[in-house]
Every structure is written in structure tokens, then in C-alpha cells.
N, C-alpha and C positions, 0 to 999 in steps of 0.2 A: 446407573448413568446411561444415557442415550448416546449412541455413537452417531455423530454427524456424518452424512455422506461427504466424500471429497469432491471438490469442484475441479473443473477443467476450464481454463480460460486461455485464449490465444490473443495476442495483441500485435499490431504492426510495429516494426522497427526499421530504421533506414540504414543500420550499420551493425552487423552481427558481432564484430569484434568489440565494439563499444558495448553492446548488450552483454556480451560474455564478461567483460570487466566489471560492469555495474551489478549484474544479478549474481554473478559468481563471486567476485572479490568484495564488492562493497556490501551487498545484502547477504552474502554467505549462503546462497542456494547452491545445492549440489546439481551438477549438470547431468542430464540423462542423454537420451539419443539425440542425434543431431544430423544435419546435412548442410549443404552449402546454402540452403534457403531457410532453415529453421533450427531452433534449439529447444529441447525439453528441459524444464527445470523442476526441481523438487522445492516447492514453496511451502515449507513446513507441512508436508504430507499431501499437498495439492498439486495437481499437474498443470503447470503454467508453461506456455509455449511462446517464444518470440519468433515471429515470421517476418522475413524480409519483405516488406510491402510498403507502398506509399502511406504516409500518415495523413491524418485530417486535422483541420484546425479545431482547437478546443474552445469551449465556452466557459462561462463562470456563472454561479448563482451565489447571492449573499446568504451566508449562514452565520449567525452569532458575530456579526461585525467583520467577517472575513469573506473575500471572494474565493469560493470553493470551485476548483477546476472540475468541469464535466466534459466527458466522462472521467471516472477514476475508479480504482479498485484497490484492494488491500486486505489486511487481516485485523481481526480483533485478538489482541494479545492480553495477557495478564498485566497488571499494572507494573509489577517488577520487570517483566520482560519488555514492556513498552519503554521504560527508562533505560534499561540496559541497551535496547536497540537504538534509542536516541543518542546514547553516548557513543555507540559504535559509528553511527551516521556522522556525528560531529567530528569523531576522530579521523574519518575519512574526508573531512572538509566538504560534506555534502551541503549543497545550497537548498535550503527549504523554501517551498512555496509559501507554506504557513509553518512557522516554528512550533515545536511542541508546546502545548498549552492545555489548560483545563477548560473545556467547552461546557456550556450550560451549568456552570457552578451553582450548586444549590437548587437545581431545577430537575424535573424528570429528564432522564436520559444524560445525566452528567457523565462526562467521559473526557479522558486525555486523548488528544488527537494531534497528528502532524501530517503534513503534505509535502511531497517532493515529486520530482519528475525523473524519469529515466533519460538516457541520452537522446532518445527519439521523441521526447516530449510527452510520453504517456505518464499521466498523473497517478500517483499511488498515495493512499491514505492508510496510516496504521493508527489504531485506536485501542483504548483499554477502558473498561468499566470496573470501578471498585465493587459494584454490585451488578452481577451479570443479569439480574432481573430487570435492569434498566435498559438492556439492549433494545427492547421493543416498547419501551415506556411511551405513553402518550401524555399530553398535557391534561390536567384535571379540567373537567367541564366548568 
């Protein structure tokens, strides 16, 4: 089995206390180092950082009949973890940009997906593939 490298991602937020509640309490990320301007988070083994900074307006692109926010980031989970995580988010009364659903059903790249935003408006996507070989699937010619 190949070990994937961990990623590092930093995003702007306009309220560190709100980021702490969202990423720590709602998403369940462990907090690492921090200052009065940033917080490190353990996002399932990846280094994710929220920096106090101005945010920028988001755009959208149509995908499978939904307006997908751009930019966005997230994780690919197992199908079981995806549904457990969706239940956790619902229990926290999370407002979804796109509710959890099965995208591209019966097509290459079939996946469960959901979109939400953090308190600063950063868009997150969490997805799952029943067949991980479909992660980079392309349409048949």
C-alpha cells in the first residue's frame, strides 16, 4: 500500500473564535499550535491552518445540476465515514451549500458528495467513492 504525502493548506478567516468552534467543535479537528493571528488544525492527518485575513468573494461552476462553490477544499472519505460525518454535521445543525447526495450515479466517477462553508465563507467538500479506482475516472470516449 502506498502512503500518500500529507498536504498543508492555509485559508483566510475573519474570526478565529468562530473558526475554533467550527473546525474544533463541529468538524472535530484537533487544534495544534496557534497565535492571535492563526490556528493549526489536524485535518485527519493533514496540516490545515486558519489565518486571520481578509476573505475574497467566491464563484460557482455548474456540476451535475448543482452550483459548486469555487474555490473549495476537502477530503475523500470512505463511504461509511462520509455518512457518519454527514450525520455529525446534521446533528450540529450545519447548513449545507449542497446536501449530501450521490453525484454521477451510474457514471464514471460516481461519488457521494456534500458542500458546506465555514463561518468565514470558505467552501468545503467532503466526498466518498465506493470504488476508489473511480477517483480519477474519465468519461469513456
